[in-house]
N, C-alpha and C positions, 0 to 999 in steps of 0.2 A: 504494500500500500504506500501511497506517496507521502503519508504523514508519519511513516516509520513505525506504525503499530498494526498488529493483526487483531481484529475484533474476535469475539468469542465464537461467531458463526462463520469465520473466514477460513476454515480448514485447519489442519494440524500444522503448527509452525515448527521451524527448525529449533528455535530456542524459546525459553520462557524466562523472563526477567522478573524476579520477585523482590518487592520493596516492602519491608515492614515499616509501619508508621505509628507514631505516638505523639500527639500534639504537634503535628508536622505541617500545619497549614502555612507557616511562614517560609518554608523551604521547599515543599514538595513540588510546587509549580515549576521551579527552575530545574529540579531533578527530571521531571517528566518532559519538559521542553528539551533537555539534553538528549533524552531517549528518542524523542521525535525527530531529532536531527541526525540520527545514526545513518551511516552509509550502508550498513547491513540492515535490511528491513524485514527479514523473515523471522519475526519474533512477536510474542505477545507479552504484555506487561500486566502483572498482578500486584495490586496494592492491598496489603492486609493491615487494617487500622484497628487499634485496640484502645484508643482514647475515647472517653465518653463525651464527645463533642460532635457537632454537626458540620463545622466549617471545612474540615479536611474532605469529607465525603462530598459536600456541596461543590467544592472547588474542583475535585477530580472529575466528578460526573458532569459538571458544567463545561469545563474546558478541555477535558480529555475523554470523550465518551467511548472511545475504543478500548480504554483501559478497564480491566476487570477490577472493580472495587469491592472488597469484602470487609464488612464491619463485624468485628468480634464483639460478642456481648460481655466479655470479661477482659481484664488486663492480661496481656501476653508479653512476656519478655521477648526481645528481638528474635532469638533463635526459635522460640515456640511459634512466633508469627511466621517465620520463614518455613518451618515445617508445614504449617497450614497452607501456605502459598504453594509449596511443592505438591501437596495433595491435590491441588486444583490444576497444576501445570500439565500442559499437553506436549511441550517440546521435548526433544531427545537430549537437548542441552539445557542445564539448569544454571541460571546466572543470578548472582546476588549483588545488590548494591543497597545504599541507604538513602533515605529521603533528604539528607543534607549533603548529598554528593551530586555533582554535575559531570556527566561523562563527555569526554571529547568525541567528536563525530566518528572517528575511526575506532573507538573503544571496543565495541562489540565485534566488529570485523576482525580485529587483531586477536581477541580472545578466541573466537571461533576458529581462526586460522591456526592458532596454537593447538587447539583440540584436534584439528585435522592432521597435525603432525604427530599425533599419537599420545598427547598428554591428557590424562583423564581428569586432572585437577590443575587449573591454571589460576594464578594470582596476578592481577594487574597492579599498576603503580598508583600510589596515592599522592596526588598533587594537593596543593594548598590554596584555598580560596580565602585570601586575607593576608595581611602583612604585619600585624602588630606583634610585639614581643610575646604576648600571651598566646596568640594563635600559633606562632612558630614553636613555642615551648610545647604546647599540647601536641602539635603535629610530629615533632621530633621524638617526643616520648612514646607516642603511639605507633608511628609509621616510619621510623628511620630506615628500617631494612627494606621498605617498599617505595622509596623515593624515585620519582622520575629521574632518569640519568644514571640509574644503577645498571648493573650488568645482568643480562638475560642468563638464566640458568636454573639449576635445581635450588629449591628452598626448603624450609621446614614448616612454615605456616602459611595458609591462604586466608587472609582476613576477609570476612564476609561483606565488607564494604565494597569489595572488588574481586569477585571470584567466579569461576565457571567450573561446574562439574559435568562430566558426561553421565548419562543414566547408568552406565556400567559402574562407574566409580561410586556414584551415590548409593546404588543398591548394594554394593559391596560393603559399604560402611554403615548404612542405615541413617536414620534421622539424627538431627542435632539433639543434644541434651538440652531440653527446653528451659531448665531452671537455672542456667548458669550463663553469665556474660562471657565466660572463657570457653564456651563450647566450640568455637571455630578452631581454637588451638588443639583441643582434644580431638576434634574431628579430623584435623590435618594429620595428627600423629597416627590415628587409626587408619586413615587412607594410605599413608606411607607404608604401614605395616601390612596392608593388603595389596600392595603393588602399585599404588597410585600416589607417588610422592608429588608434592606441589611443584609446579614449574612457574618461575617468575618471568612475566612478559612486561618489561618496563615501558614499552611504547603504548600499552593499553591503559590510559590514564583517566581517573576520575578526580575531580577537585573537591576536596572535603571542606565544609564550612564548620568552624568551631565557635560556638557561642559560649556564654557563661563568663566566669571570672576565675582568678587563680585560687581563691579560697574554695570554691566549689570543685575545682579540678583536683585539688589536693585531697579533698574528701573522697572524690570518685576514685582516685588512685589507691587510697587506703582500702576502700571497699573491694575494688577489683583485685588487689593483692591478696586480700583475705579469701576471695572467691577462687582465685587461681590456686592458692595453696590447698584449699579444700578439694578441688578437683584432683590435684596430684596425689594427695593422701588417699582418697577414695579409689580413684581409677588405677593408680599404680600400686595399690595395696601396700603402702609404706608402713614401716614399723614405728613404734613410739621412740625407739632409739634413733631412727633416722630423723624424726622430728626434732629431737634434742640436738643432734649434730647440726641440723639446719639452723637452729637458733644461734648456735655458736658462730656460724659464718655469716649470718644475716647482716651484721654491721658493715661488712665489706661490699654488700650487694649494690648500694647506690653508686659507688665509684666504679664498680665493674660494669654496671649498665651504662654509665656515662661514657666509659671507654668504648664499649660496643657501639653505642650511638655515634660517637665521634668517627669511628672507622667507617660505618655505613654512610654517614653524612659527607665526609670528605670524599669518599669514592664516588658519590653522586653529585658533587659540586656544591654542597651545602656547607662548606667550611665556615663562612662568615656568620650565617644564622646560628650555627652550632656554637661558635665562640661567644656570640652575643647573648645567648640564652642559657649558657652552661650552669650558672648558679640556680636559676629557676628549675632547670631540669633535675639538678641534684636534689632540690627540695621535693620534687615530685617523686623521684626515685626513692627517697627516704620514706615518703608516705606509703608507697607501695610495699617497701620492706617492713614497715610497721604493721600493715595489714597481714602480710605473710606471717609475721611473728605472732600475731594474735591467734591465728589458726594453729600454728605449730605448738604454741604454749598450751593451748586448750587440749590439743590432742595428746601431747606428752603427759599432761597432768591427769586427764580423765579418760583417755582412750577413745574419744569420740570428737567429731568436728561439728 
């Protein structure tokens, strides 16, 4: 179709793009406009909204009638919303992005081309929409290893803000764990174990918008660190002794992560933003480590998370 979308009655598409939404009315129009401009047009778009408001649905239905809009009656964490979107999808390729991301016109074409070269799980690059110190800090903390300008090749994690699964890969792994924000990390590890390691395609770019403030971001990092540690303890069946050992090394985690970020950032041509935001990143890394420490301390003391 000329507008870049396949409607629900337009036949089976090659790809299904799933977008989870939650109070996303301020950003989702730009996201869908980006999808409408894709050079690869054989796809459908499914938006799964779980916020109890009408504006998002009214906007999507009014301006993007070919998009399938699903309103959940209850709050869904992003990965649970993605699972629901996949249950409705008809494409043989399953593509994920977020409502605060805007895809470059060649984005989907490049992801699909990578899948045609034999990669069952493809991660694209995360560009930045915005230029403030806060936005650069958030972006480098979250997406340093997926910056545009990085090197194409094998990776370890495919973030669901920019990822493609073939049906074969998806069915080999199963659905995302819906109760965790770290489920894309776990899912990527499981995919690799089943023969579908993530492949990084740095030319397939979406630009991510980061709102909020530093105080809120530090709280988010602490919560996400706690969640990540919980996933590791449960899914990797870690012992209480392992948790105690992790507590011992946790003070060094913020500097270790800063060093990793610097390596990825410099390699992608982001040396200057890396230097300018280093202290803020270190604070965010410390918040993450504190979250991990809370989970590990609880598990070491009580044997449960």
